[in-house]
LUMPAGU-191061 format. One record per atom (N, C-alpha, C): residue number from 0; residue in one letter; atom name; x, y, z. Coordinates in pm, whole numbers, plus 50000, padded with zeros to 5 digits. Example, Ala and Ser with C-alpha at 12.3 -4.5 7.8 and 13.67 -1.06 7.14 Angstrom:
BEGIN
0;a;N;51319;49431;50780 $
0;a;CA;51230;49550;50780 $
0;a;C;51320;49670;50780 $
1;s;N;51285;49775;50708 $
1;s;CA;51367;49894;50714 $
1;s;C;51290;50003;50787 $
//
This chain:
BEGIN
0;x;N;93915;57951;80639 $
0;x;CA;93907;58075;80712 $
0;x;C;94014;58078;80820 $
1;x;N;94094;58180;80824 $
1;x;CA;94200;58188;80927 $
1;x;C;94140;58213;81065 $
2;x;N;94212;58167;81165 $
2;x;CA;94168;58187;81302 $
2;x;C;94202;58327;81350 $
3;x;N;94117;58380;81434 $
3;x;CA;94137;58514;81489 $
3;x;C;94240;58503;81603 $
4;x;N;94347;58581;81599 $
4;x;CA;94444;58576;81708 $
4;x;C;94389;58638;81836 $
5;x;N;94413;58573;81950 $
5;x;CA;94363;58627;82077 $
5;x;C;94474;58651;82178 $
6;x;N;94599;58645;82136 $
6;x;CA;94710;58667;82228 $
6;x;C;94710;58810;82282 $
7;x;N;94697;58908;82196 $
7;x;CA;94701;59048;82238 $
7;x;C;94583;59082;82330 $
8;x;N;94459;59038;82302 $
8;x;CA;94351;59069;82396 $
8;x;C;94372;59011;82535 $
9;x;N;94430;58892;82542 $
9;x;CA;94455;58833;82673 $
9;x;C;94561;58909;82750 $
10;x;N;94663;58958;82682 $
10;x;CA;94766;59039;82747 $
10;x;C;94707;59171;82795 $
11;x;N;94628;59236;82710 $
11;x;CA;94565;59362;82749 $
11;x;C;94468;59341;82865 $
12;x;N;94392;59233;82862 $
12;x;CA;94298;59204;82971 $
12;x;C;94371;59182;83102 $
13;x;N;94481;59110;83099 $
13;x;CA;94559;59088;83221 $
13;x;C;94618;59217;83275 $
14;x;N;94671;59300;83187 $
14;x;CA;94726;59428;83231 $
14;x;C;94616;59518;83286 $
15;x;N;94501;59517;83221 $
15;x;CA;94389;59599;83267 $
15;x;C;94342;59554;83405 $
16;x;N;94321;59424;83424 $
16;x;CA;94275;59375;83553 $
16;x;C;94376;59403;83663 $
17;x;N;94503;59390;83632 $
17;x;CA;94605;59421;83732 $
17;x;C;94606;59567;83772 $
18;x;N;94573;59655;83678 $
18;x;CA;94577;59797;83709 $
18;x;C;94454;59846;83784 $
19;x;N;94341;59779;83772 $
19;x;CA;94219;59826;83838 $
19;x;C;94172;59734;83951 $
20;x;N;94249;59637;83987 $
20;x;CA;94204;59538;84085 $
20;x;C;94163;59600;84217 $
21;x;N;94239;59699;84265 $
21;x;CA;94210;59756;84397 $
21;x;C;94122;59880;84389 $
22;x;N;94080;59921;84272 $
22;x;CA;93999;60041;84255 $
22;x;C;93855;60012;84298 $
23;x;N;93797;60101;84377 $
23;x;CA;93661;60083;84427 $
23;x;C;93556;60156;84342 $
24;x;N;93596;60252;84261 $
24;x;CA;93503;60331;84181 $
24;x;C;93466;60254;84055 $
25;x;N;93346;60194;84054 $
25;x;CA;93305;60109;83943 $
25;x;C;93284;60186;83813 $
26;x;N;93242;60310;83821 $
26;x;CA;93221;60388;83698 $
26;x;C;93355;60416;83629 $
27;x;N;93456;60449;83707 $
27;x;CA;93589;60472;83649 $
27;x;C;93646;60343;83591 $
28;x;N;93620;60232;83658 $
28;x;CA;93669;60103;83609 $
28;x;C;93599;60066;83479 $
29;x;N;93469;60094;83468 $
29;x;CA;93397;60066;83344 $
29;x;C;93454;60148;83228 $
30;x;N;93486;60274;83255 $
30;x;CA;93544;60358;83150 $
30;x;C;93679;60304;83108 $
31;x;N;93759;60259;83205 $
31;x;CA;93889;60199;83172 $
31;x;C;93872;60067;83098 $
32;x;N;93767;59993;83132 $
32;x;CA;93741;59866;83063 $
32;x;C;93707;59889;82916 $
33;x;N;93624;59988;82890 $
33;x;CA;93588;60019;82751 $
33;x;C;93711;60068;82675 $
34;x;N;93792;60151;82739 $
34;x;CA;93914;60200;82676 $
34;x;C;94012;60085;82648 $
35;x;N;94030;59997;82746 $
35;x;CA;94120;59883;82727 $
35;x;C;94069;59790;82618 $
36;x;N;93939;59770;82612 $
36;x;CA;93881;59684;82509 $
36;x;C;93898;59745;82371 $
37;x;N;93880;59877;82360 $
37;x;CA;93897;59944;82231 $
37;x;C;94043;59938;82186 $
38;x;N;94136;59962;82279 $
38;x;CA;94279;59953;82245 $
38;x;C;94314;59812;82203 $
39;x;N;94258;59714;82273 $
39;x;CA;94282;59575;82239 $
39;x;C;94231;59542;82099 $
40;x;N;94114;59592;82065 $
40;x;CA;94059;59568;81932 $
40;x;C;94146;59628;81822 $
41;x;N;94192;59751;81846 $
41;x;CA;94278;59817;81747 $
41;x;C;94411;59744;81733 $
42;x;N;94471;59707;81846 $
42;x;CA;94599;59636;81841 $
42;x;C;94585;59499;81774 $
43;x;N;94474;59429;81803 $
43;x;CA;94455;59297;81744 $
43;x;C;94431;59306;81594 $
44;x;N;94356;59407;81551 $
44;x;CA;94336;59425;81407 $
44;x;C;94468;59460;81339 $
45;x;N;94549;59543;81404 $
45;x;CA;94682;59574;81350 $
45;x;C;94772;59452;81343 $
46;x;N;94764;59368;81445 $
46;x;CA;94843;59245;81448 $
46;x;C;94799;59151;81335 $
47;x;N;94668;59138;81316 $
47;x;CA;94618;59053;81208 $
47;x;C;94658;59108;81072 $
48;x;N;94654;59240;81057 $
48;x;CA;94696;59302;80932 $
48;x;C;94843;59276;80906 $
49;x;N;94926;59288;81011 $
49;x;CA;95070;59264;80992 $
49;x;C;95098;59118;80959 $
50;x;N;95021;59025;81018 $
50;x;CA;95037;58884;80981 $
50;x;C;95001;58862;80835 $
51;x;N;94894;58928;80791 $
51;x;CA;94855;58917;80651 $
51;x;C;94957;58981;80559 $
52;x;N;95015;59093;80602 $
52;x;CA;95114;59161;80520 $
52;x;C;95241;59078;80507 $
53;x;N;95273;59004;80613 $
53;x;CA;95391;58918;80610 $
53;x;C;95361;58781;80551 $
54;x;N;95237;58761;80509 $
54;x;CA;95192;58635;80448 $
54;x;C;95207;58516;80541 $
55;x;N;95198;58541;80674 $
55;x;CA;95205;58431;80769 $
55;x;C;95070;58364;80786 $
56;x;N;94968;58434;80749 $
56;x;CA;94835;58376;80758 $
56;x;C;94769;58399;80623 $
57;x;N;94705;58297;80573 $
57;x;CA;94638;58308;80443 $
57;x;C;94503;58374;80465 $
58;x;N;94493;58500;80431 $
58;x;CA;94369;58573;80450 $
58;x;C;94268;58536;80343 $
59;x;N;94144;58542;80383 $
59;x;CA;94036;58514;80288 $
59;x;C;94026;58630;80190 $
60;x;N;93938;58615;80093 $
60;x;CA;93921;58720;79993 $
60;x;C;93877;58852;80055 $
61;x;N;93801;58846;80163 $
61;x;CA;93750;58966;80226 $
61;x;C;93838;59003;80345 $
62;x;N;93944;59075;80319 $
62;x;CA;94042;59113;80421 $
62;x;C;93981;59207;80524 $
63;x;N;93892;59295;80482 $
63;x;CA;93831;59391;80574 $
63;x;C;93743;59320;80676 $
64;x;N;93671;59220;80634 $
64;x;CA;93586;59144;80726 $
64;x;C;93670;59070;80830 $
65;x;N;93783;59016;80787 $
65;x;CA;93871;58946;80881 $
65;x;C;93930;59044;80982 $
66;x;N;93974;59160;80938 $
66;x;CA;94029;59259;81030 $
66;x;C;93922;59310;81127 $
67;x;N;93802;59330;81077 $
67;x;CA;93693;59374;81164 $
67;x;C;93658;59268;81267 $
68;x;N;93658;59142;81225 $
68;x;CA;93628;59036;81320 $
68;x;C;93738;59024;81425 $
69;x;N;93862;59047;81388 $
69;x;CA;93972;59047;81485 $
69;x;C;93953;59158;81589 $
70;x;N;93912;59275;81543 $
70;x;CA;93889;59385;81635 $
70;x;C;93772;59361;81728 $
71;x;N;93663;59308;81674 $
71;x;CA;93545;59281;81756 $
71;x;C;93572;59171;81857 $
72;x;N;93639;59066;81814 $
72;x;CA;93670;58955;81905 $
72;x;C;93761;59004;82018 $
73;x;N;93860;59085;81986 $
73;x;CA;93950;59138;82089 $
73;x;C;93874;59225;82188 $
74;x;N;93784;59308;82139 $
74;x;CA;93702;59391;82227 $
74;x;C;93620;59303;82321 $
75;x;N;93556;59201;82266 $
75;x;CA;93469;59115;82345 $
75;x;C;93547;59028;82444 $
76;x;N;93669;58989;82409 $
76;x;CA;93751;58909;82501 $
76;x;C;93783;58990;82626 $
77;x;N;93824;59115;82610 $
77;x;CA;93858;59198;82725 $
77;x;C;93734;59223;82811 $
78;x;N;93621;59252;82750 $
78;x;CA;93499;59274;82826 $
78;x;C;93456;59147;82898 $
79;x;N;93466;59033;82832 $
79;x;CA;93427;58905;82894 $
79;x;C;93517;58870;83012 $
80;x;N;93647;58893;82998 $
80;x;CA;93738;58866;83109 $
80;x;C;93705;58957;83227 $
81;x;N;93679;59084;83200 $
81;x;CA;93644;59177;83307 $
81;x;C;93514;59137;83375 $
82;x;N;93411;59105;83298 $
82;x;CA;93283;59068;83357 $
82;x;C;93293;58938;83437 $
83;x;N;93372;58844;83390 $
83;x;CA;93387;58720;83466 $
83;x;C;93462;58744;83597 $
84;x;N;93563;58831;83594 $
84;x;CA;93634;58865;83717 $
84;x;C;93543;58940;83814 $
85;x;N;93462;59031;83762 $
85;x;CA;93368;59105;83846 $
85;x;C;93265;59012;83907 $
86;x;N;93214;58919;83828 $
86;x;CA;93117;58823;83879 $
86;x;C;93177;58732;83985 $
87;x;N;93300;58690;83965 $
87;x;CA;93365;58604;84063 $
87;x;C;93390;58679;84194 $
88;x;N;93428;58806;84183 $
88;x;CA;93449;58884;84306 $
88;x;C;93318;58901;84382 $
89;x;N;93209;58929;84312 $
89;x;CA;93081;58944;84378 $
89;x;C;93032;58813;84438 $
90;x;N;93058;58704;84370 $
90;x;CA;93018;58573;84421 $
90;x;C;93094;58541;84549 $
91;x;N;93223;58564;84548 $
91;x;CA;93304;58534;84667 $
91;x;C;93273;58629;84781 $
92;x;N;93242;58753;84751 $
92;x;CA;93209;58849;84856 $
92;x;C;93076;58814;84921 $
93;x;N;92982;58764;84843 $
93;x;CA;92851;58730;84896 $
93;x;C;92849;58598;84971 $
94;x;N;92946;58515;84946 $
94;x;CA;92951;58385;85011 $
94;x;C;93002;58402;85155 $
95;x;N;92927;58353;85251 $
95;x;CA;92970;58365;85390 $
95;x;C;93046;58240;85430 $
96;x;N;93141;58260;85516 $
96;x;CA;93218;58147;85565 $
96;x;C;93146;58083;85682 $
97;x;N;93135;57955;85678 $
97;x;CA;93073;57880;85787 $
97;x;C;93173;57865;85901 $
98;x;N;93132;57892;86024 $
98;x;CA;93225;57873;86136 $
98;x;C;93251;57725;86159 $
99;x;N;93378;57696;86183 $
99;x;CA;93415;57556;86209 $
99;x;C;93383;57521;86353 $
100;x;N;93334;57400;86372 $
100;x;CA;93298;57356;86508 $
100;x;C;93400;57261;86563 $
//
């Protein structure tokens, strides 16, 4: 079974986080996160298809399942990166600094 490429989702996730880092409206950020994840899934499936078309990766008999898994994994990578960044920001914001004596 060929491995699912994750280079494109990581690039999209980095660009997405850089573009919304200072935005305070969480609802707008969630909409952008879903849009970025969907774009990432489409781009990753296209990338996997082009690798298969160029015969750089030996695709399994079920090409549609592999392309679908590439899209789903790319979607989930972007969402996971966003949620981990959001969790880290909330953790650091909630942590109080101890005064030095």
